[in-house]
N, C-alpha and C positions, 0 to 999 in steps of 0.2 A: 555330497553329492546325493545325497535320499532325502525326500522331503517325508513329512510325518502320515503314517499310514492312514487309511481311511476309517470313519466309522464303522465299527462292527454291522450295523443293519443297512450301510451301504452296499448295492448289486456292483460288481465289477469283475473283471476276467482277467486275470493274472497270466503274464505270456514272457516265458523266459526262453533264452537262445544261448547256444553253444558249441564254441568248435572243438570236438573233443580230440580230434587229431587222431583219431583211432579208436572206435569203440571196443572193440574185443578187447583191446588192450587195457584200456580205462576197466571195464569191468572185471577185468582180472587182479586187478592193483590191490596190491593189500592195504587194507583201512579204507578205501573206498565204497562208501555206502550211497548206493542210490536213493535207499528209502529214507536215510537220514537227511540227504539234500532234500527230496520231494517234501517230508516235513516238516522240514524248517524252511521254505520257501513258498510251500504250500500252492505250487503254480496248476495254473488251470490245463495250460498249453506248453509242452517243450519242444523248443525246434533245434535240431542237431543240422550241423555240416560238418564233411570231411569226416564222414562215419569210416570211411576204406573198405565198406564191406562188400562182400560178394554176392549175387543173390540168393547163392546155396547156404549163405551164413544168417539170413532174415529169419527164418523160421525158428533157429535156435535162439535169437538173440529175442525176439518175440514171446518167447516163451520164459523168458526169463524179466520179464515186464513186471514190476508191480502192482497188486492191487489197486482197482483205481483207474488205471490207465491202458485199457483194453482198445481203445482205439489208436492204431499205429499204422503210418503210411510210408514206408520207404523206395527212395531210388538209388540203384546203383551203376556205376561207369561199367559201360561192358564194350568200349573201346582198349579201353586199360583196367585191367584185373586189379582190386585193392586200391583204389586210388577215388579221389573225392567223395562222393556219395553226401545225400543227405535224409532228413526224417521229419516226419512231426508224428508227436504224442500227446495224445489228447484225450482229459477224463469225458469231453463233449462229443458225442458222433457229431460228425460233418454232415452236410447235404450233399456233397459231393468232393470228389478228389480228381484231379489232375497230376500228371507226371512230365515235366519236360514244360518246353512253349510253345510247341507243334511244329519243330523245325529241325527236323533230323540233323542239320548240320550240327546244331546246337545240342540237340538232348542225348547225345551218347555217353556222354560223360556223367550223367546221373547226379543234376547241379541243383533241379529245382523242384518242389512239390506244392502244392497249392491246393487248400482245403476251403471248402466256402461253407459258412456258417451262416444264419439267419440275417445279420446285418453288415456282413463286411466278408471279402476274401483274407486269408493269409498265406502267404508263400515263405516258405525258408530257404535259402538262396547262399549258394555257394560261387561266387563269382570267379571265373577266370582269374589269377594272377598272370600279370605279364612275363614274371619269368625270368630266368638268367640272361643277360645280355638286350632285354626286353623282346626276346624273340617272338613274344604272343600280342606285344602292344598293337599293331595292326590290327588284327583278329580281333583284340578286346575292343578298342575305341570303335571303329567301321562296322563292325559286323555284331558283337555279342550286345554290348551295350542301347544301340538302337531298337535293336529285335527285343531284348529284354524291357525296355522300355514300353514299347507298343504294345506288347502283351500285358503291362498292366495296365495301359491307357485303354483297353480294350476290356478288360475286365472292371475297369473304373465305370465303365458305362451303366454295368447292373449295379455295382453297391462299390461302397469303398475298399481301400485295399490296403493291407499292413504288409510291409517287407520287412524282415529281420534274417540277418544272417553274416557272413563273411562279403561283403563288398568291394571288400580290396582298395581301399582309395582313402587315404589320407587325405582328405579335402581341404582344411584349412592348415595352414603354419602351425599355428597349437595342437594341431590332432598328431604330432611326432616331435619325438626329442630333439633330433639334430636336422631341423630343415635345409639349414645353409649345405650340409656333406650330403642328403640325399635326392638332387635336383633329379638325379637321373638314375634313381634306383626306381623299380618298379613297385606302384603303389603309389609314388608322390612325385612323378612327372608332371609336367603342367599338361599335358595331352589328357591322363588320365583325370586330374582333378578339373578339367574343361569340361571332358565328355560327363563327370560324376554331376557338375550343376547344369550342363545343357540337357541333358538325357532324363535326369531324376529331379533335381531341385526347382529349375526352373520350370518343367512340366508339372508341377502342382504336388509335388511329394514332400512332407516337412520331415526336417530331421529332430526326432522326438527329443534327444539329450540337448542337443544345442537349445530348441525350445525352449527347456526347461532350465538351464543350465548354462546363460550363456557365459560366455569367458574362464568356465572352467576349466582347467588342464586335466585332461584323465585318459589312459589307455588303455585297450582292449588285449595289446599283442605285445610279446617282448621276446627278443631274439634269445636266441639259447647263448650265446657268445657275450663275453666282455662282461657280464655279471648284469644284463637290461634287466631283469627282472629287480634283481637284489636293490639298483639304484636307481630303478622308474626310469630307464631308458626304452620307452616303446613307442607304438603307434596307435591312432584308432582308426580300425578297419572293419570294425562292424557296428552295425547299426538296426536301429526301429526305426526306418520311414513309415508316413502315416498318410494317405488321403488327407488335403488341405479341411476337406468336408468334416473330419473327425477327429484332427489334431487339438482342438480345445479338449475333445473329453479324455485325452490321455493324463491321467494324474499326475505320472511321473514315469523317469525313463533312468536307469542309471547301473553301475556296473556292481559286480560283488568282488570285490579285489582280494579277499580273502581263500577264494580258491583258487589253490596254485599247485595243482596236480601236474604234474611234468612226464609227458610217457616217453 
């Protein structure tokens, strides 16, 4: 799923996204090295989701950042402590930073950070899961998705937009191991898939992985039960979406299947 690297003299920016499922636990995990990951992948910007930090934790975490990535921007849930959370860590100092999408009903859970660079906006997002019993399905498709989409389109009036993170929707049947058995599972309902298409894809945002690797079966999430990771029974829930105007500038979009840290 990975194309040949660009030539050494090519100017490019490498963006990486990771749902860490609890950043404090990850940093304490024996054998994990953020420095080794940064050296191996040599990313310019790292976007995190589900950090599960409280605001009181952020300064301590900032002090543990490795050299060269001093620009970091964090949002935390204030309505439910130790929940959700997102961050952007960058070598490059952005022109501006925004937290949330400007709607109080959506912003208390710490789900969105936006940074502005010279030629684009970058958003890290952790889209609400519809939850057990689909209790948040209506909120997700009738309130969150349209509001978030409108926010992105408003940004796009100034410059192109890149969105990465956990969008919590397996849009196509190839994006999930067992589509027939998950028709009413959160993340694969007809309502969520239609909302994903109408609010993002149909409004001019391109799924970079599908553009680069059409027909390839790949997953970004595996459940903890029934050997999901071992037998590759997963879901594709994490994306890089970009404005159509810059889609052709994307060299590649791929997953790192060897990172198998489980918290």
